[in-house]
RODRENVO-643608 format. One record per residue (C-alpha): x, y negated, z. Coordinates in steps of 0.2 Angstrom, whole numbers, plus 5000, padded with zeros to 4 digits. Layout:
# residues N
XYZ;...
# end
This chain:
# residues 428
500050015001;500649834999;500149755013;500349555020;500849505035;500349335041;501649275057;502749405050;504249365065;503049335080;503349475093;501949575084;502049535068;503749565066;503549755074;502049775064;503249745048;504549855054;503450005058;502549985040;504149965029;504750145039;503050225033;503450185015;502150025012;502749875002;502749725014;502649555011;502949455027;502249265029;503549165037;503348985042;505448935039;506549035030;508449105040;509849125027;510549245037;509149365044;509049535039;507549585032;506649755022;505349655015;505049535003;504649355016;503649205009;503849035014;502148955020;501648855035;500148905038;499548745048;499548675029;498648795021;496948775024;496048805008;495948964999;496948894984;498348894996;498249084998;497649144981;499349154973;500049274986;498649404988;499049464970;499049644972;498849654989;497849794995;497849745016;498049585026;498749595043;498449405050;499449395066;499649235069;499449125083;500048975094;499848945112;499448785114;499348595101;501048515100;502048425088;502648585078;501148675082;499148665081;497948785087;496348705077;497348735060;498248905065;496848985071;495248925063;495748825048;496948895041;496449095045;494649045037;495449005021;496449165022;494849275024;493949165010;495449204999;495349385003;493549394999;493949294981;495349404977;494749574981;495649634995;495149795002;495449765023;495749645034;496449655051;496349515063;497049495080;496049385092;496449395110;495849475123;493949385131;493749255118;491949315112;491849285133;492349125138;493448985129;494148905142;495348815132;495648745114;496748925112;495349055116;494148895107;495048915089;495149075090;493449135093;492949035078;494349105068;493449275075;491549205068;492549155052;493049335047;491549395055;490149315042;491149385027;490649535017;492549615020;492949765029;493549675043;494349735059;494649625075;495849655088;495749565103;497149635113;497549565134;499549505137;500649635125;502049705133;503449805122;505449795122;505549645111;504849485121;504449345119;503349215129;502449295143;503349455141;504949365143;504149265157;503749435167;505549465166;506249325170;505349315186;505849475191;507549405190;507349305205;507649355225;505949245227;504649275216;503649115215;501849155216;500649035204;498849025213;497349055205;497849205192;496649345187;497049515185;497749575167;497649745158;499349725150;499349845135;501049905126;501749855109;501750015103;500150065105;499549875096;500649925081;500050105080;498250015081;498749935066;499250085058;497750195059;496550055054;497650035038;497450215032;496050265019;494350295025;494550195045;493150115050;492949945048;491849805055;492049805071;493149705085;494049795098;494649755116;496449815118;496749845136;497949945146;497250065159;497749955174;497249795181;498749715189;499249565196;500449455188;501549485206;501249685204;501949665184;503449565191;503549705204;503349835191;504849735180;505949755195;505949905198;506449935183;507949835184;508449905198;508349775210;507349795228;505649695231;505949495231;505049395245;503449315239;502949115240;501349075234;501748895226;500548745231;499148705219;499948515216;501748615213;500948745199;500048585191;501648505190;502648675184;501348695171;501348495164;503348505164;502948655152;501748535141;503348395142;504348545134;503348585122;503048385116;504848405112;504948555102;505148695115;503748835115;503748885136;502448995142;501848915157;500848765148;498948715153;498048815140;499048955150;498748905166;496648895160;496649055151;497749155164;496449095178;495149215170;496349355168;496349475152;495249615157;494149735145;493549885140;494549995129;493350145127;493050085110;494550075105;494950245112;493550325105;493850245087;496050285085;496050435099;497350325106;497950375124;498550195130;500150195141;500150105159;501649965160;502550105171;502450265162;503250155145;504450065158;505350265164;505450295146;506350145141;507650145155;508349955158;510049925149;511249805155;510549695142;509049685149;509949625166;510649475156;509149425148;508049405165;509549335173;509949195160;507949175156;507649025170;509648985166;509348945150;508148765151;509148725166;510348705155;509448605139;508848505155;510548465160;511548445142;510448305139;510248215155;512248235157;512548145138;511148015138;511647955158;513247955153;512947835138;511847735150;513147715163;514347655150;513447515143;512847475161;513747505177;515247575169;515447445159;516747365165;517647505170;517747565153;518547395146;519847425157;520247605153;520147565137;521347415138;522447525147;522647615131;523147465123;521547455113;521347245115;520047205105;519247365101;518947405119;517047345119;516547415105;517447575108;516447585124;514747535116;514947655103;515547795115;514047775123;512747755108;513647935102;513448035119;511547965120;511148015102;512048185106;510748195120;509148155112;509848275099;509948435111;508348385119;507348395102;507348565099;507248595078;509148475081;509748555095;510948675087;511348505078;511648405094;512648545102;513948555087;514048375086;514148365107;515548505106;516548395093;516348235102;516948325118;518648395108;518748215101;518748125117;520148275125;521248245110;521248065108;521148045129;522948165128;523648035117;523347895123;523147935141;524248105146;524148055165;522348105165;522748295165;523448245183;522048155190;521548235207;519648215199;520248305183;519348205171;519848295157;519948475166;518248445168;517948435150;518448605147;516948685154;515848575148;516048655131;515948795137;514248785143;513848725125;514248875116;513148945129;511948865123;512148895108;512149095110;510649085121;509748945110;508649065097;506849115106;506449245094;
# end
């Protein structure tokens, strides 16, 4: 079969593509942006779903396609992502195009409970997309999974592992129970419904066999990683709200933290469902979280990831703060000291322009690192600027290597921290 997978680089989409390719299908993956170094065994088509709002935007890509699997989804509106455009408008255009092109089957990923309540724009727009598909004369399947966990991680699945690394577990108030479902079971479900003769025109809830609290899920991961139980600290409501708002702020800068206000609204109701129809239709026996983890022993890489999870946002707060504040200090309270330092090197009339230029360069580097689309350029710029300062300073004031506060020596760990940030920059 020739299968079009929308959202091919996401947590679910990437696993579906890999499974379909391994079973001999011809896969066409829709990706938002090209990645020259990405190793793929399928044809990748670059299309920003948020901009593909007409059936005509999709029709050229549906030639010869037997089935479409739509895995696209975004948690919350931000400068980079729009829930309404992705979940409702673009999805609706895709489904209309499928009807016009005669696509045999459409499998669409929604979310648990969106048909019962829509506490946020995430669930409201997801349900709107569901309704658009159900209104068409297509062989459709709507899958509504609970929180999906697996060996690959992103979003909530990554958050659980990061929380498991903390010696004190910050427990959010007002969180509902979850019937987490395993990624392998979700992918196998898609493969089942792609088979000729499989049933269609139904919406199924994909839920695991256990109802767990977030703390129980984190505790299960902690035992899997081989660590003793963590002390539990229930966060006050005001602090939890502040953390969610900080997540919103990070999203405005182009990052994708799982802790945002939409997540808070969704997690309050939990993600519980009835998997009986799913089980009866497919014969699946959903794995519990403990069963899955028992079959997949934790590795040192898993421990590294968990330990680095909260280190990453700390790094990407500290580095922009360091560069921007260095520039501000150089232009304000430290301006006189900067002039004196430059004059001690014999810069003369160039002292003031040099201090100002250096300060502005620092601020630009900090801003580039803070804005996710330019973070990589900012990190490389920070490394280059640090090396430039170190080389020029060594030529003009080599005695600073002997300063007891080590102004030159401290540049070395700063450079290393930039390389660490580059190593952990990728989100998936």
